[in-house]
BALOBA-1460 file (C-alpha; in Angstrom, 3 decimals):
// residues 144
<rec num="1" residu="m" x="0.000" y="0.000" z="0.000"/>
<rec num="2" residu="l" x="2.855" y="2.409" z="0.809"/>
<rec num="3" residu="q" x="4.384" y="1.688" z="-2.595"/>
<rec num="4" residu="k" x="1.136" y="2.612" z="-4.364"/>
<rec num="5" residu="v" x="0.419" y="5.759" z="-2.362"/>
<rec num="6" residu="f" x="3.912" y="7.211" z="-2.234"/>
<rec num="7" residu="f" x="5.536" y="6.027" z="-5.460"/>
<rec num="8" residu="t" x="3.112" y="4.615" z="-8.049"/>
<rec num="9" residu="y" x="0.617" y="7.487" z="-7.625"/>
<rec num="10" residu="k" x="3.059" y="10.000" z="-6.150"/>
<rec num="11" residu="s" x="1.885" y="12.867" z="-8.375"/>
<rec num="12" residu="l" x="-1.570" y="12.610" z="-6.789"/>
<rec num="13" residu="l" x="-0.116" y="13.735" z="-3.459"/>
<rec num="14" residu="y" x="-0.215" y="17.238" z="-4.958"/>
<rec num="15" residu="n" x="-4.007" y="17.001" z="-5.173"/>
<rec num="16" residu="p" x="-5.601" y="18.209" z="-1.891"/>
<rec num="17" residu="k" x="-8.808" y="16.235" z="-2.502"/>
<rec num="18" residu="y" x="-6.831" y="13.015" z="-2.964"/>
<rec num="19" residu="v" x="-4.901" y="13.640" z="0.258"/>
<rec num="20" residu="e" x="-8.131" y="14.323" z="2.161"/>
<rec num="21" residu="d" x="-9.721" y="11.169" z="0.768"/>
<rec num="22" residu="l" x="-6.631" y="9.139" z="1.680"/>
<rec num="23" residu="k" x="-7.244" y="10.112" z="5.293"/>
<rec num="24" residu="k" x="-10.822" y="8.847" z="5.081"/>
<rec num="25" residu="d" x="-10.615" y="5.637" z="3.066"/>
<rec num="26" residu="l" x="-7.247" y="4.452" z="1.828"/>
<rec num="27" residu="i" x="-8.389" y="1.356" z="-0.035"/>
<rec num="28" residu="g" x="-11.377" y="3.037" z="-1.689"/>
<rec num="29" residu="t" x="-9.210" y="5.928" z="-2.828"/>
<rec num="30" residu="l" x="-6.714" y="3.672" z="-4.514"/>
<rec num="31" residu="e" x="-9.468" y="1.803" z="-6.341"/>
<rec num="32" residu="n" x="-10.720" y="5.094" z="-7.834"/>
<rec num="33" residu="v" x="-7.334" y="6.596" z="-8.608"/>
<rec num="34" residu="d" x="-8.256" y="7.516" z="-12.209"/>
<rec num="35" residu="s" x="-10.861" y="10.013" z="-11.040"/>
<rec num="36" residu="y" x="-8.131" y="12.022" z="-9.279"/>
<rec num="37" residu="q" x="-5.664" y="11.918" z="-12.145"/>
<rec num="38" residu="n" x="-8.240" y="13.455" z="-14.469"/>
<rec num="39" residu="s" x="-9.643" y="16.008" z="-12.055"/>
<rec num="40" residu="d" x="-9.182" y="19.760" z="-12.213"/>
<rec num="41" residu="e" x="-8.399" y="20.043" z="-8.495"/>
<rec num="42" residu="p" x="-5.726" y="22.670" z="-7.777"/>
<rec num="43" residu="i" x="-2.308" y="21.493" z="-6.689"/>
<rec num="44" residu="h" x="-0.637" y="22.701" z="-3.501"/>
<rec num="45" residu="l" x="0.503" y="26.278" z="-4.043"/>
<rec num="46" residu="n" x="4.123" y="25.632" z="-3.113"/>
<rec num="47" residu="n" x="4.206" y="22.530" z="-5.359"/>
<rec num="48" residu="k" x="5.936" y="20.543" z="-2.624"/>
<rec num="49" residu="l" x="4.868" y="17.128" z="-1.459"/>
<rec num="50" residu="p" x="3.177" y="17.167" z="1.927"/>
<rec num="51" residu="l" x="5.308" y="16.011" z="4.824"/>
<rec num="52" residu="v" x="4.334" y="12.595" z="6.130"/>
<rec num="53" residu="i" x="3.529" y="11.813" z="9.755"/>
<rec num="54" residu="f" x="2.958" y="8.180" z="10.665"/>
<rec num="55" residu="h" x="1.193" y="7.175" z="13.836"/>
<rec num="56" residu="c" x="-0.879" y="4.515" z="15.439"/>
<rec num="57" residu="e" x="-2.568" y="4.624" z="18.813"/>
<rec num="58" residu="f" x="0.701" y="4.833" z="20.765"/>
<rec num="59" residu="s" x="3.296" y="5.008" z="17.928"/>
<rec num="60" residu="q" x="5.161" y="2.055" z="19.323"/>
<rec num="61" residu="k" x="4.876" y="-0.556" z="16.563"/>
<rec num="62" residu="r" x="2.649" y="0.099" z="13.542"/>
<rec num="63" residu="g" x="3.511" y="3.783" z="13.060"/>
<rec num="64" residu="p" x="7.285" y="3.269" z="13.338"/>
<rec num="65" residu="r" x="7.051" y="0.155" z="11.146"/>
<rec num="66" residu="a" x="5.303" y="2.138" z="8.396"/>
<rec num="67" residu="f" x="7.920" y="4.896" z="8.777"/>
<rec num="68" residu="r" x="10.766" y="2.395" z="8.333"/>
<rec num="69" residu="a" x="9.065" y="0.754" z="5.351"/>
<rec num="70" residu="l" x="8.673" y="4.083" z="3.527"/>
<rec num="71" residu="r" x="12.176" y="5.264" z="4.424"/>
<rec num="72" residu="n" x="13.759" y="1.969" z="3.298"/>
<rec num="73" residu="t" x="11.820" y="1.947" z="0.021"/>
<rec num="74" residu="d" x="12.786" y="5.573" z="-0.614"/>
<rec num="75" residu="r" x="16.462" y="4.839" z="0.042"/>
<rec num="76" residu="q" x="16.413" y="1.809" z="-2.270"/>
<rec num="77" residu="k" x="14.755" y="3.794" z="-5.071"/>
<rec num="78" residu="n" x="17.330" y="6.564" z="-4.717"/>
<rec num="79" residu="l" x="20.402" y="4.409" z="-4.161"/>
<rec num="80" residu="k" x="22.257" y="5.917" z="-7.124"/>
<rec num="81" residu="t" x="21.441" y="9.508" z="-6.151"/>
<rec num="82" residu="w" x="22.166" y="9.246" z="-2.410"/>
<rec num="83" residu="p" x="21.566" y="11.313" z="-0.241"/>
<rec num="84" residu="r" x="18.589" y="12.488" z="-2.332"/>
<rec num="85" residu="l" x="15.197" y="11.155" z="-1.203"/>
<rec num="86" residu="d" x="11.713" y="11.557" z="-2.646"/>
<rec num="87" residu="f" x="10.353" y="11.969" z="0.896"/>
<rec num="88" residu="p" x="13.004" y="13.625" z="3.059"/>
<rec num="89" residu="e" x="10.465" y="14.758" z="5.661"/>
<rec num="90" residu="i" x="8.749" y="11.808" z="7.284"/>
<rec num="91" residu="y" x="8.059" y="11.563" z="10.991"/>
<rec num="92" residu="v" x="6.519" y="9.367" z="13.666"/>
<rec num="93" residu="l" x="4.074" y="11.097" z="15.999"/>
<rec num="94" residu="e" x="5.619" y="10.790" z="19.455"/>
<rec num="95" residu="g" x="3.236" y="9.073" z="21.840"/>
<rec num="96" residu="g" x="0.822" y="8.292" z="19.010"/>
<rec num="97" residu="y" x="-2.688" y="9.554" z="18.506"/>
<rec num="98" residu="s" x="-3.437" y="8.882" z="22.163"/>
<rec num="99" residu="a" x="-0.896" y="11.465" z="23.343"/>
<rec num="100" residu="f" x="-1.777" y="13.929" z="20.597"/>
<rec num="101" residu="y" x="-5.475" y="13.772" z="21.412"/>
<rec num="102" residu="s" x="-4.882" y="14.215" z="25.142"/>
<rec num="103" residu="e" x="-2.965" y="17.437" z="24.477"/>
<rec num="104" residu="f" x="-4.599" y="18.803" z="21.314"/>
<rec num="105" residu="a" x="-8.184" y="17.487" z="21.225"/>
<rec num="106" residu="e" x="-9.394" y="20.759" z="19.691"/>
<rec num="107" residu="f" x="-7.510" y="19.880" z="16.483"/>
<rec num="108" residu="c" x="-9.154" y="16.452" z="16.207"/>
<rec num="109" residu="e" x="-12.445" y="15.455" z="14.636"/>
<rec num="110" residu="g" x="-14.767" y="13.471" z="16.881"/>
<rec num="111" residu="t" x="-13.617" y="11.810" z="20.058"/>
<rec num="112" residu="y" x="-10.758" y="9.480" z="20.823"/>
<rec num="113" residu="v" x="-11.789" y="5.844" z="21.135"/>
<rec num="114" residu="k" x="-9.217" y="3.273" z="22.202"/>
<rec num="115" residu="m" x="-8.549" y="0.484" z="19.742"/>
<rec num="116" residu="v" x="-9.482" y="-2.144" z="22.340"/>
<rec num="117" residu="e" x="-12.975" y="-0.702" z="22.942"/>
<rec num="118" residu="k" x="-15.850" y="-3.120" z="22.435"/>
<rec num="119" residu="t" x="-17.255" y="-0.941" z="19.633"/>
<rec num="120" residu="h" x="-14.143" y="-1.709" z="17.556"/>
<rec num="121" residu="r" x="-13.932" y="-5.474" z="18.136"/>
<rec num="122" residu="v" x="-14.273" y="-6.303" z="14.431"/>
<rec num="123" residu="e" x="-11.637" y="-3.786" z="13.279"/>
<rec num="124" residu="y" x="-9.436" y="-4.875" z="16.172"/>
<rec num="125" residu="a" x="-9.614" y="-8.543" z="15.154"/>
<rec num="126" residu="i" x="-8.941" y="-7.697" z="11.496"/>
<rec num="127" residu="a" x="-5.937" y="-5.524" z="12.398"/>
<rec num="128" residu="k" x="-4.508" y="-8.235" z="14.621"/>
<rec num="129" residu="d" x="-4.973" y="-10.880" z="11.920"/>
<rec num="130" residu="n" x="-3.544" y="-8.659" z="9.171"/>
<rec num="131" residu="d" x="-0.547" y="-7.795" z="11.312"/>
<rec num="132" residu="k" x="0.296" y="-11.471" z="11.742"/>
<rec num="133" residu="k" x="-0.143" y="-12.128" z="8.012"/>
<rec num="134" residu="l" x="1.992" y="-9.159" z="6.969"/>
<rec num="135" residu="w" x="4.787" y="-9.422" z="9.495"/>
<rec num="136" residu="g" x="4.675" y="-12.995" z="10.743"/>
<rec num="137" residu="k" x="4.128" y="-14.130" z="14.278"/>
<rec num="138" residu="k" x="7.573" y="-12.941" z="15.426"/>
<rec num="139" residu="y" x="6.827" y="-9.295" z="14.583"/>
<rec num="140" residu="a" x="3.094" y="-9.195" z="15.169"/>
<rec num="141" residu="v" x="1.777" y="-6.412" z="17.355"/>
<rec num="142" residu="e" x="0.376" y="-7.612" z="20.634"/>
<rec num="143" residu="y" x="-3.100" y="-6.187" z="21.069"/>
<rec num="144" residu="n" x="-3.998" y="-7.823" z="24.365"/>
């Protein structure tokens, strides 16, 4: 998924509507990628790619793992032009969304709901299963 978003469809990161839709529904956005490539949406005024901030609930496993995956892919793609990178500004949100929300709730939409809440049991089970499939049992995030 990182490969598609950040390299295959990299030019779409200039499209504010695409970036907003990525935040809402990553898989759906990638399925409808043609509609963004042909749109008349304005690009960012400074023509720079947005900086990337990865996070998960606590930024202990999934957020840092996504950061490392993007950074490693970027380094491999730019091996011959080192130290140039396509995405020089990528970060991991310290403390995760949990810490951010506790300090800056006014900048967040809705309320903060912990991943282990009963209302998210289905998403929780899917995330746990996907984590094991993607990373193997050795690297799977413990959700208990």
